[in-house]
N, CA, C and O atoms as CSV, one atom per row, in Angstrom:
chain,resi,resn,atom,element,x,y,z
A,1,GLN,N,N,0.639,-0.994,0.136
A,1,GLN,CA,C,-0.045,-0.102,0.110
A,1,GLN,C,C,0.738,1.477,0.037
A,1,GLN,O,O,1.861,1.479,0.540
A,2,VAL,N,N,0.292,2.710,-0.494
A,2,VAL,CA,C,1.405,3.302,-0.292
A,2,VAL,C,C,0.024,4.978,0.625
A,2,VAL,O,O,-1.170,5.236,0.473
A,3,GLN,N,N,1.020,5.540,1.369
A,3,GLN,CA,C,0.489,5.956,2.159
A,3,GLN,C,C,0.633,7.599,1.880
A,3,GLN,O,O,1.735,7.816,1.375
A,4,LEU,N,N,-0.058,8.679,2.037
A,4,LEU,CA,C,0.216,10.068,1.766
A,4,LEU,C,C,-0.182,10.902,2.443
A,4,LEU,O,O,-1.379,11.032,2.698
A,5,GLU,N,N,1.119,11.969,3.070
A,5,GLU,CA,C,1.135,13.088,3.902
A,5,GLU,C,C,1.105,13.762,3.210
A,5,GLU,O,O,1.690,13.506,2.158
A,6,GLU,N,N,0.304,15.236,3.380
A,6,GLU,CA,C,0.092,16.582,2.798
A,6,GLU,C,C,0.451,17.394,4.000
A,6,GLU,O,O,0.279,17.370,5.218
A,7,SER,N,N,1.202,18.340,2.817
A,7,SER,CA,C,1.568,20.153,3.749
A,7,SER,C,C,1.157,21.529,2.580
A,7,SER,O,O,0.875,21.637,1.387
A,8,GLY,N,N,1.331,22.431,3.780
A,8,GLY,CA,C,1.212,23.904,2.743
A,8,GLY,C,C,-0.161,24.415,2.665
A,8,GLY,O,O,-0.033,25.374,1.904
A,9,GLY,N,N,-1.079,24.367,2.912
A,9,GLY,CA,C,-2.044,24.742,2.241
A,9,GLY,C,C,-2.207,26.557,3.547
A,9,GLY,O,O,-1.528,27.035,4.455
A,10,GLY,N,N,-3.101,26.812,3.051
A,10,GLY,CA,C,-3.174,27.824,3.256
A,10,GLY,C,C,-4.142,28.882,3.582
A,10,GLY,O,O,-5.217,28.389,3.924
A,11,LEU,N,N,-4.130,30.469,3.598
A,11,LEU,CA,C,-4.633,31.218,3.113
A,11,LEU,C,C,-3.796,32.701,2.354
A,11,LEU,O,O,-2.929,33.350,2.940
A,12,VAL,N,N,-4.271,32.977,1.056
A,12,VAL,CA,C,-3.007,33.300,1.006
A,12,VAL,C,C,-3.977,34.663,-0.165
A,12,VAL,O,O,-5.078,34.269,-0.552
A,13,GLN,N,N,-3.527,36.177,-0.661
A,13,GLN,CA,C,-4.210,36.934,-1.425
A,13,GLN,C,C,-4.472,37.235,-2.968
A,13,GLN,O,O,-3.497,37.788,-3.476
A,14,ALA,N,N,-5.083,37.109,-3.477
A,14,ALA,CA,C,-5.446,36.463,-4.961
A,14,ALA,C,C,-3.809,37.010,-5.381
A,14,ALA,O,O,-3.243,37.918,-4.772
A,15,GLY,N,N,-3.257,36.317,-6.444
A,15,GLY,CA,C,-1.925,36.808,-7.267
A,15,GLY,C,C,-0.680,36.381,-6.123
A,15,GLY,O,O,0.517,36.635,-6.257
A,16,GLY,N,N,-1.362,35.624,-4.912
A,16,GLY,CA,C,-0.017,35.289,-4.488
A,16,GLY,C,C,0.134,33.544,-4.787
A,16,GLY,O,O,-0.516,32.858,-5.576
A,17,SER,N,N,1.393,33.076,-3.714
A,17,SER,CA,C,1.571,31.853,-4.110
A,17,SER,C,C,1.749,30.774,-3.443
A,17,SER,O,O,2.071,31.040,-2.284
A,18,LEU,N,N,1.703,29.997,-3.590
A,18,LEU,CA,C,1.500,28.750,-2.075
A,18,LEU,C,C,2.602,27.181,-2.663
A,18,LEU,O,O,3.206,27.144,-3.735
A,19,ARG,N,N,2.594,26.609,-2.126
A,19,ARG,CA,C,3.322,25.862,-2.709
A,19,ARG,C,C,3.288,24.420,-1.506
A,19,ARG,O,O,3.778,24.308,-0.382
A,20,LEU,N,N,2.334,23.294,-2.510
A,20,LEU,CA,C,2.004,22.082,-1.708
A,20,LEU,C,C,3.087,21.151,-1.990
A,20,LEU,O,O,3.813,21.140,-2.984
A,21,SER,N,N,3.106,20.047,-0.566
A,21,SER,CA,C,4.058,19.174,-0.627
A,21,SER,C,C,2.901,17.586,-0.088
A,21,SER,O,O,2.086,17.479,0.828
A,22,CYS,N,N,3.344,16.624,-1.126
A,22,CYS,CA,C,3.178,15.279,-0.322
A,22,CYS,C,C,4.162,14.416,-0.747
A,22,CYS,O,O,4.700,14.173,-1.827
A,23,ALA,N,N,4.281,13.914,0.671
A,23,ALA,CA,C,4.664,12.973,0.544
A,23,ALA,C,C,4.520,11.197,0.873
A,23,ALA,O,O,3.734,10.843,1.752
A,24,ALA,N,N,5.355,10.125,0.081
A,24,ALA,CA,C,4.289,9.063,0.145
A,24,ALA,C,C,5.509,7.943,1.100
A,24,ALA,O,O,6.674,8.170,1.427
A,25,SER,N,N,4.828,6.989,1.278
A,25,SER,CA,C,5.393,5.977,1.977
A,25,SER,C,C,5.149,4.843,1.660
A,25,SER,O,O,5.501,4.875,0.480
A,26,GLY,N,N,4.854,3.999,1.811
A,26,GLY,CA,C,5.009,2.908,1.853
A,26,GLY,C,C,5.431,1.883,0.931
A,26,GLY,O,O,6.570,1.455,1.115
A,27,SER,N,N,4.528,1.221,-0.359
A,27,SER,CA,C,4.713,0.545,-2.025
A,27,SER,C,C,5.735,1.891,-2.696
A,27,SER,O,O,5.189,1.912,-3.800
A,28,ILE,N,N,6.421,2.598,-2.758
A,28,ILE,CA,C,6.559,3.429,-3.630
A,28,ILE,C,C,7.230,3.206,-4.630
A,28,ILE,O,O,7.305,4.020,-5.551
A,29,PHE,N,N,7.937,1.873,-4.626
A,29,PHE,CA,C,8.190,1.905,-6.497
A,29,PHE,C,C,7.184,1.185,-7.078
A,29,PHE,O,O,7.492,0.873,-8.228
A,30,SER,N,N,5.780,0.678,-6.646
A,30,SER,CA,C,4.880,0.615,-7.474
A,30,SER,C,C,3.911,1.877,-7.659
A,30,SER,O,O,2.868,1.680,-8.284
A,31,ILE,N,N,4.149,3.033,-7.212
A,31,ILE,CA,C,3.906,4.501,-8.116
A,31,ILE,C,C,3.613,4.300,-9.863
A,31,ILE,O,O,4.392,4.066,-10.788
A,32,ASN,N,N,2.621,4.441,-9.834
A,32,ASN,CA,C,2.691,4.622,-11.741
A,32,ASN,C,C,1.924,6.377,-11.768
A,32,ASN,O,O,1.006,6.612,-12.554
A,33,ALA,N,N,2.188,6.910,-11.298
A,33,ALA,CA,C,1.263,8.591,-11.378
A,33,ALA,C,C,0.882,9.144,-10.096
A,33,ALA,O,O,0.034,8.396,-9.609
A,34,MET,N,N,1.175,10.289,-9.204
A,34,MET,CA,C,0.612,11.223,-8.411
A,34,MET,C,C,0.284,12.481,-8.819
A,34,MET,O,O,1.034,13.273,-9.390
A,35,GLY,N,N,-0.824,12.642,-8.521
A,35,GLY,CA,C,-1.549,14.377,-8.603
A,35,GLY,C,C,-2.216,14.591,-7.479
A,35,GLY,O,O,-2.541,13.872,-6.535
A,36,TRP,N,N,-2.427,16.210,-7.869
A,36,TRP,CA,C,-3.200,16.719,-7.312
A,36,TRP,C,C,-4.536,17.284,-8.057
A,36,TRP,O,O,-4.742,17.747,-9.179
A,37,TYR,N,N,-5.338,17.036,-6.929
A,37,TYR,CA,C,-7.019,17.116,-7.276
A,37,TYR,C,C,-7.746,17.695,-6.349
A,37,TYR,O,O,-7.590,17.391,-5.166
A,38,ARG,N,N,-8.755,18.722,-6.791
A,38,ARG,CA,C,-9.352,19.626,-5.882
A,38,ARG,C,C,-10.858,19.847,-5.555
A,38,ARG,O,O,-11.650,20.185,-6.435
A,39,ARG,N,N,-11.191,19.665,-4.386
A,39,ARG,CA,C,-12.822,20.018,-4.079
A,39,ARG,C,C,-13.371,21.158,-3.300
A,39,ARG,O,O,-13.514,21.410,-2.104
A,40,ALA,N,N,-13.796,22.151,-5.185
A,40,ALA,CA,C,-14.196,23.724,-4.520
A,40,ALA,C,C,-15.795,22.980,-3.779
A,40,ALA,O,O,-16.306,21.892,-4.048
A,41,PRO,N,N,-16.276,24.072,-2.772
A,41,PRO,CA,C,-17.472,23.941,-2.690
A,41,PRO,C,C,-18.946,23.907,-3.457
A,41,PRO,O,O,-19.255,24.731,-4.318
A,42,GLU,N,N,-19.813,22.820,-3.008
A,42,GLU,CA,C,-20.627,22.906,-4.065
A,42,GLU,C,C,-19.865,22.181,-5.320
A,42,GLU,O,O,-20.796,22.118,-6.122
A,43,LYS,N,N,-19.362,21.920,-5.612
A,43,LYS,CA,C,-18.603,21.608,-7.045
A,43,LYS,C,C,-17.848,20.003,-6.755
A,43,LYS,O,O,-17.608,19.520,-5.649
A,44,GLN,N,N,-17.564,19.357,-8.155
A,44,GLN,CA,C,-17.321,18.204,-7.908
A,44,GLN,C,C,-15.667,18.099,-7.712
A,44,GLN,O,O,-15.016,19.126,-7.901
A,45,ARG,N,N,-14.991,16.885,-7.339
A,45,ARG,CA,C,-13.391,17.467,-7.891
A,45,ARG,C,C,-13.238,17.009,-8.982
A,45,ARG,O,O,-13.812,16.256,-9.770
A,46,GLU,N,N,-12.267,17.654,-8.891
A,46,GLU,CA,C,-11.176,17.977,-10.647
A,46,GLU,C,C,-9.839,17.814,-10.411
A,46,GLU,O,O,-9.191,18.452,-9.581
A,47,LEU,N,N,-9.302,16.708,-11.356
A,47,LEU,CA,C,-7.771,17.091,-11.588
A,47,LEU,C,C,-7.303,18.087,-11.860
A,47,LEU,O,O,-7.714,18.877,-12.710
A,48,VAL,N,N,-6.057,18.225,-10.943
A,48,VAL,CA,C,-5.628,19.564,-11.367
A,48,VAL,C,C,-4.234,19.608,-11.749
A,48,VAL,O,O,-3.732,20.622,-12.234
A,49,ALA,N,N,-3.515,18.402,-11.519
A,49,ALA,CA,C,-2.167,18.584,-11.931
A,49,ALA,C,C,-2.146,17.109,-12.200
A,49,ALA,O,O,-3.065,16.329,-11.950
A,50,ARG,N,N,-0.812,16.778,-12.820
A,50,ARG,CA,C,-0.626,15.090,-12.585
A,50,ARG,C,C,0.584,14.740,-12.674
A,50,ARG,O,O,1.123,15.834,-12.835
A,51,ILE,N,N,1.880,13.533,-12.687
A,51,ILE,CA,C,2.968,13.371,-13.094
A,51,ILE,C,C,3.681,12.123,-12.950
A,51,ILE,O,O,4.077,11.536,-11.943
A,52,THR,N,N,3.782,11.757,-14.583
A,52,THR,CA,C,3.869,10.137,-14.554
A,52,THR,C,C,5.177,9.556,-13.832
A,52,THR,O,O,6.161,10.117,-13.350
A,53,ARG,N,N,4.869,8.449,-13.927
A,53,ARG,CA,C,6.602,7.628,-13.370
A,53,ARG,C,C,7.741,7.902,-14.473
A,53,ARG,O,O,8.935,7.791,-14.193
A,54,ASP,N,N,7.228,8.310,-15.891
A,54,ASP,CA,C,8.085,8.709,-16.688
A,54,ASP,C,C,8.524,10.909,-16.495
A,54,ASP,O,O,9.386,11.657,-16.958
A,55,GLY,N,N,7.537,11.040,-15.732
A,55,GLY,CA,C,8.164,12.512,-15.726
A,55,GLY,C,C,7.143,13.074,-16.251
A,55,GLY,O,O,6.984,14.237,-15.879
A,56,SER,N,N,6.271,12.615,-17.096
A,56,SER,CA,C,5.046,13.094,-18.359
A,56,SER,C,C,4.036,13.626,-17.349
A,56,SER,O,O,3.225,12.912,-16.758
A,57,THR,N,N,4.142,14.775,-17.224
A,57,THR,CA,C,2.934,16.150,-16.828
A,57,THR,C,C,1.795,16.165,-17.717
A,57,THR,O,O,1.870,15.740,-18.870
A,58,ASN,N,N,0.391,16.805,-17.043
A,58,ASN,CA,C,-0.254,17.528,-17.565
A,58,ASN,C,C,-1.327,17.989,-16.656
A,58,ASN,O,O,-1.591,17.276,-15.688
A,59,TYR,N,N,-2.029,19.175,-16.855
A,59,TYR,CA,C,-2.689,20.291,-15.999
A,59,TYR,C,C,-3.907,20.788,-16.408
A,59,TYR,O,O,-3.972,21.324,-17.514
A,60,SER,N,N,-5.097,20.685,-15.557
A,60,SER,CA,C,-6.047,21.333,-16.232
A,60,SER,C,C,-6.012,22.495,-16.657
A,60,SER,O,O,-5.315,23.285,-16.021
A,61,ASP,N,N,-6.831,23.043,-18.007
A,61,ASP,CA,C,-6.934,24.061,-18.720
A,61,ASP,C,C,-6.567,25.381,-17.372
A,61,ASP,O,O,-5.615,26.162,-17.380
A,62,SER,N,N,-7.605,25.276,-16.375
A,62,SER,CA,C,-7.840,26.640,-15.461
A,62,SER,C,C,-6.643,27.057,-14.919
A,62,SER,O,O,-6.554,28.162,-14.385
A,63,VAL,N,N,-5.427,26.060,-15.022
A,63,VAL,CA,C,-3.925,26.241,-13.820
A,63,VAL,C,C,-3.261,25.966,-14.640
A,63,VAL,O,O,-2.477,25.124,-14.201
A,64,LYS,N,N,-2.936,26.316,-16.363
A,64,LYS,CA,C,-2.003,26.039,-16.951
A,64,LYS,C,C,-1.078,27.612,-17.301
A,64,LYS,O,O,-1.442,28.674,-17.806
A,65,GLY,N,N,0.076,27.192,-16.826
A,65,GLY,CA,C,0.725,28.048,-16.640
A,65,GLY,C,C,1.391,28.909,-16.079
A,65,GLY,O,O,2.184,29.761,-16.480
A,66,ARG,N,N,0.800,28.468,-14.597
A,66,ARG,CA,C,0.205,29.122,-13.469
A,66,ARG,C,C,0.442,28.193,-12.302
A,66,ARG,O,O,0.762,28.747,-11.250
A,67,PHE,N,N,0.339,26.858,-12.304
A,67,PHE,CA,C,0.657,25.749,-11.687
A,67,PHE,C,C,1.852,24.913,-12.250
A,67,PHE,O,O,1.988,24.698,-13.455
A,68,THR,N,N,2.964,24.320,-10.994
A,68,THR,CA,C,3.810,24.023,-11.830
A,68,THR,C,C,3.813,22.496,-11.182
A,68,THR,O,O,4.125,22.897,-10.061
A,69,ILE,N,N,3.705,20.974,-10.993
A,69,ILE,CA,C,3.863,19.945,-10.161
A,69,ILE,C,C,5.186,19.209,-10.858
A,69,ILE,O,O,5.348,18.829,-12.017
A,70,SER,N,N,6.044,19.158,-9.730
A,70,SER,CA,C,7.557,18.456,-10.101
A,70,SER,C,C,7.451,17.061,-8.830
A,70,SER,O,O,6.454,16.801,-8.157
A,71,ARG,N,N,8.581,16.448,-8.798
A,71,ARG,CA,C,8.916,15.828,-7.919
A,71,ARG,C,C,10.182,15.622,-7.207
A,71,ARG,O,O,11.123,15.935,-7.936
A,72,ASP,N,N,10.550,15.209,-6.048
A,72,ASP,CA,C,11.812,14.767,-5.754
A,72,ASP,C,C,11.934,13.813,-5.590
A,72,ASP,O,O,11.333,13.633,-4.531
A,73,ASN,N,N,12.538,12.433,-6.057
A,73,ASN,CA,C,12.991,11.149,-5.534
A,73,ASN,C,C,13.489,10.823,-4.525
A,73,ASN,O,O,13.018,9.933,-3.817
A,74,ALA,N,N,14.575,11.493,-4.241
A,74,ALA,CA,C,15.588,11.498,-3.332
A,74,ALA,C,C,14.322,11.214,-2.250
A,74,ALA,O,O,14.309,10.115,-1.697
A,75,LYS,N,N,13.341,12.112,-1.965
A,75,LYS,CA,C,12.473,12.295,-0.632
A,75,LYS,C,C,11.243,11.986,-0.937
A,75,LYS,O,O,10.435,12.566,-0.212
A,76,ASN,N,N,10.532,10.935,-2.147
A,76,ASN,CA,C,9.500,10.280,-2.385
A,76,ASN,C,C,8.161,11.525,-2.339
A,76,ASN,O,O,6.999,11.369,-1.964
A,77,THR,N,N,8.845,12.759,-2.868
A,77,THR,CA,C,7.606,13.828,-2.777
A,77,THR,C,C,7.147,14.373,-3.493
A,77,THR,O,O,8.112,14.835,-4.103
A,78,VAL,N,N,5.992,14.854,-4.124
A,78,VAL,CA,C,5.722,15.165,-4.759
A,78,VAL,C,C,5.431,16.717,-4.446
A,78,VAL,O,O,5.582,16.974,-3.252
A,79,TYR,N,N,5.014,17.908,-5.317
A,79,TYR,CA,C,5.479,19.615,-4.936
A,79,TYR,C,C,4.381,19.846,-6.067
A,79,TYR,O,O,4.351,19.516,-7.253
A,80,LEU,N,N,3.365,20.637,-5.136
A,80,LEU,CA,C,2.600,21.749,-6.326
A,80,LEU,C,C,3.295,23.010,-5.695
A,80,LEU,O,O,3.456,23.265,-4.502
A,81,GLN,N,N,3.680,23.764,-6.850
A,81,GLN,CA,C,3.556,25.136,-6.804
A,81,GLN,C,C,2.558,25.624,-7.335
A,81,GLN,O,O,2.066,24.997,-8.273
A,82,MET,N,N,1.933,26.910,-6.902
A,82,MET,CA,C,0.408,28.002,-7.239
A,82,MET,C,C,1.412,28.915,-7.410
A,82,MET,O,O,2.364,29.170,-6.673
A,83,ASP,N,N,1.092,29.381,-8.470
A,83,ASP,CA,C,1.602,30.992,-8.896
A,83,ASP,C,C,0.741,31.628,-9.035
A,83,ASP,O,O,-0.220,30.917,-9.329
A,84,ASP,N,N,0.318,33.314,-8.969
A,84,ASP,CA,C,-0.900,33.799,-9.266
A,84,ASP,C,C,-2.356,33.388,-9.066
A,84,ASP,O,O,-3.297,33.690,-9.799
A,85,LEU,N,N,-2.381,32.857,-8.268
A,85,LEU,CA,C,-3.384,32.254,-7.070
A,85,LEU,C,C,-4.834,33.313,-7.484
A,85,LEU,O,O,-4.697,34.535,-7.519
A,86,LYS,N,N,-5.961,32.752,-7.727
A,86,LYS,CA,C,-7.207,33.261,-7.966
A,86,LYS,C,C,-7.958,32.672,-7.011
A,86,LYS,O,O,-7.705,31.531,-6.625
A,87,PRO,N,N,-8.936,33.374,-6.544
A,87,PRO,CA,C,-10.513,33.713,-5.918
A,87,PRO,C,C,-10.502,31.819,-6.259
A,87,PRO,O,O,-10.414,30.869,-5.481
A,88,GLU,N,N,-10.632,31.883,-7.735
A,88,GLU,CA,C,-11.356,30.720,-7.828
A,88,GLU,C,C,-10.639,29.544,-7.333
A,88,GLU,O,O,-11.391,28.734,-6.792
A,89,ASP,N,N,-9.351,29.202,-7.362
A,89,ASP,CA,C,-8.521,28.705,-7.186
A,89,ASP,C,C,-9.053,27.732,-5.304
A,89,ASP,O,O,-8.579,26.627,-5.043
A,90,THR,N,N,-10.064,28.487,-4.289
A,90,THR,CA,C,-10.139,27.733,-3.486
A,90,THR,C,C,-10.689,26.607,-3.501
A,90,THR,O,O,-11.752,26.292,-4.036
A,91,ALA,N,N,-10.050,26.051,-2.977
A,91,ALA,CA,C,-10.649,24.568,-2.559
A,91,ALA,C,C,-9.785,23.510,-1.316
A,91,ALA,O,O,-8.854,23.873,-0.598
A,92,VAL,N,N,-10.393,22.222,-1.354
A,92,VAL,CA,C,-9.387,21.508,-0.734
A,92,VAL,C,C,-8.607,20.246,-1.628
A,92,VAL,O,O,-8.998,19.289,-2.295
A,93,TYR,N,N,-7.701,20.638,-1.365
A,93,TYR,CA,C,-6.657,19.745,-2.624
A,93,TYR,C,C,-6.466,18.556,-2.372
A,93,TYR,O,O,-6.648,18.504,-1.156
A,94,TYR,N,N,-6.172,17.371,-2.782
A,94,TYR,CA,C,-5.779,16.076,-1.997
A,94,TYR,C,C,-4.978,15.450,-3.089
A,94,TYR,O,O,-5.371,15.143,-4.214
A,95,CYS,N,N,-3.636,15.292,-2.503
A,95,CYS,CA,C,-2.858,13.959,-3.180
A,95,CYS,C,C,-3.300,13.334,-3.510
A,95,CYS,O,O,-4.429,13.093,-3.083
A,96,ASN,N,N,-2.539,12.357,-4.867
A,96,ASN,CA,C,-3.669,11.285,-4.921
A,96,ASN,C,C,-2.413,10.393,-5.765
A,96,ASN,O,O,-1.877,10.995,-6.695
A,97,ALA,N,N,-1.928,8.938,-5.449
A,97,ALA,CA,C,-1.104,8.014,-6.088
A,97,ALA,C,C,-1.729,6.801,-6.288
A,97,ALA,O,O,-2.368,6.087,-5.515
A,98,ARG,N,N,-1.300,6.631,-8.014
A,98,ARG,CA,C,-2.387,5.360,-8.555
A,98,ARG,C,C,-1.115,4.011,-8.310
A,98,ARG,O,O,-0.106,4.344,-8.931
A,99,TRP,N,N,-0.979,3.064,-7.818
A,99,TRP,CA,C,-0.124,2.320,-7.894
A,99,TRP,C,C,-0.365,1.233,-7.856
A,99,TRP,O,O,-1.525,1.240,-7.445
A,100,GLY,N,N,-0.011,-0.031,-8.035
A,100,GLY,CA,C,-0.282,-1.298,-8.519
A,100,GLY,C,C,0.455,-1.815,-9.683
A,100,GLY,O,O,1.130,-1.040,-10.362
A,101,LYS,N,N,0.372,-3.105,-9.972
A,101,LYS,CA,C,1.180,-3.524,-11.330
A,101,LYS,C,C,0.366,-4.158,-12.554
A,101,LYS,O,O,0.254,-3.866,-13.745
A,102,ILE,N,N,-0.169,-5.192,-11.693
A,102,ILE,CA,C,-1.475,-6.021,-12.800
A,102,ILE,C,C,-2.666,-5.719,-12.214
A,102,ILE,O,O,-3.739,-6.048,-12.720
A,103,ARG,N,N,-2.541,-4.951,-10.897
A,103,ARG,CA,C,-3.851,-3.601,-10.665
A,103,ARG,C,C,-3.901,-2.589,-9.937
A,103,ARG,O,O,-3.360,-2.483,-8.837
A,104,GLU,N,N,-4.624,-1.683,-10.555
A,104,GLU,CA,C,-4.244,-0.344,-10.115
A,104,GLU,C,C,-5.702,0.086,-9.029
A,104,GLU,O,O,-6.923,-0.067,-9.022
A,105,PHE,N,N,-4.335,0.866,-7.971
A,105,PHE,CA,C,-5.439,1.135,-6.947
A,105,PHE,C,C,-4.866,2.677,-6.296
A,105,PHE,O,O,-3.715,3.114,-6.263
A,106,ASP,N,N,-5.692,3.070,-5.981
A,106,ASP,CA,C,-5.539,4.800,-5.888
A,106,ASP,C,C,-5.349,4.760,-4.248
A,106,ASP,O,O,-6.030,3.989,-3.573
A,107,SER,N,N,-4.407,5.617,-3.676
A,107,SER,CA,C,-4.840,6.184,-2.355
A,107,SER,C,C,-4.628,7.882,-2.607
A,107,SER,O,O,-4.272,8.530,-3.591
A,108,TRP,N,N,-5.020,8.251,-1.244
A,108,TRP,CA,C,-5.470,9.586,-1.106
A,108,TRP,C,C,-5.107,10.426,0.175
A,108,TRP,O,O,-5.503,10.057,1.281
A,109,GLY,N,N,-4.293,11.642,-0.003
A,109,GLY,CA,C,-4.296,12.367,1.178
A,109,GLY,C,C,-5.230,12.586,1.826
A,109,GLY,O,O,-6.339,12.119,1.564
A,110,GLN,N,N,-4.910,13.576,3.113
A,110,GLN,CA,C,-5.934,14.015,4.159
A,110,GLN,C,C,-6.632,15.108,3.402
A,110,GLN,O,O,-7.846,15.209,3.577
A,111,GLY,N,N,-6.157,15.765,2.755
A,111,GLY,CA,C,-6.811,17.219,2.529
A,111,GLY,C,C,-5.955,18.450,2.907
A,111,GLY,O,O,-5.539,18.615,4.054
A,112,THR,N,N,-5.757,19.149,2.077
A,112,THR,CA,C,-5.063,20.664,2.806
A,112,THR,C,C,-6.167,21.998,1.898
A,112,THR,O,O,-6.501,22.126,0.720
A,113,GLN,N,N,-6.439,22.763,3.106
A,113,GLN,CA,C,-7.195,23.086,2.640
A,113,GLN,C,C,-6.193,24.614,2.002
A,113,GLN,O,O,-5.142,25.019,2.499
A,114,VAL,N,N,-7.055,25.317,0.585
A,114,VAL,CA,C,-6.346,26.099,-0.001
A,114,VAL,C,C,-7.475,27.482,0.275
A,114,VAL,O,O,-8.666,27.197,0.405
A,115,THR,N,N,-7.138,28.641,0.337
A,115,THR,CA,C,-8.075,29.643,0.728
A,115,THR,C,C,-7.334,31.339,-0.225
A,115,THR,O,O,-6.242,31.822,0.075
A,116,VAL,N,N,-8.185,31.873,-1.227
A,116,VAL,CA,C,-7.702,32.881,-2.094
A,116,VAL,C,C,-8.524,34.010,-1.890
A,116,VAL,O,O,-9.509,34.186,-2.608
A,117,SER,N,N,-8.296,34.602,-1.205
A,117,SER,CA,C,-8.847,36.250,-0.923
A,117,SER,C,C,-8.970,37.094,-1.988
A,117,SER,O,O,-7.888,36.980,-2.564
A,118,SER,N,N,-9.787,38.045,-2.729
A,118,SER,CA,C,-9.791,38.440,-3.214
A,118,SER,C,C,-9.389,39.956,-3.176
A,118,SER,O,O,-9.439,40.634,-4.202
């Protein structure tokens, strides 16, 4: 299994920056991809950014050019650098790991609140 621990949320003014961290532990060698999702009040959860085992990344259109996902393999940690934050980025952000060889599983972090004030 894979366990995830997030950190780095908080309150920031519009135009500001935050960096989220997600540290993975457990069966890290079975991780195929890691990503960040978010859920805003009264909205469905959406994918924000994702990075695969080979380093490929993809982003939602709403954050392209503003957010950057990266990883530090030595620390088993994935980061989400969020710049030029907007009030509509306010949400609970969840780290996700998709792992497994024959069958894939999802692990989730506990969630971290990001609030952007106007």
